[in-house]
C-alpha positions, 0 to 999 in steps of 0.5 A: 054737458054744456058749460056756461062761464061768467067773466069779470075783472077779478072774479071776486064779485060779479062773476061769482055772484052770477055763477051762484045765482045761475046754479041755484036757478038750474037746481030749482028747475032740475037742470043742474046736471045738464050744465057746468057753471063756472066763473073767472076773471081776466085779472084774477089772482088765485086765492083772493077771497070774495068781496065782503060786499058781494058776500053781504049781498048774496046772503039776502 
């Protein structure tokens, strides 16, 4: 299994969005079991919630 990791600053907006988008694409293409997709932040704190703006954008 290959691992793909998206990294941004706080792991509350860009990298989690990229993770979610790629997971959706991989599932649609039947490749979800071939990849582990994760997100991280270089200045992230555990337990911080997702950005409200990111959540709003992802619901579209």
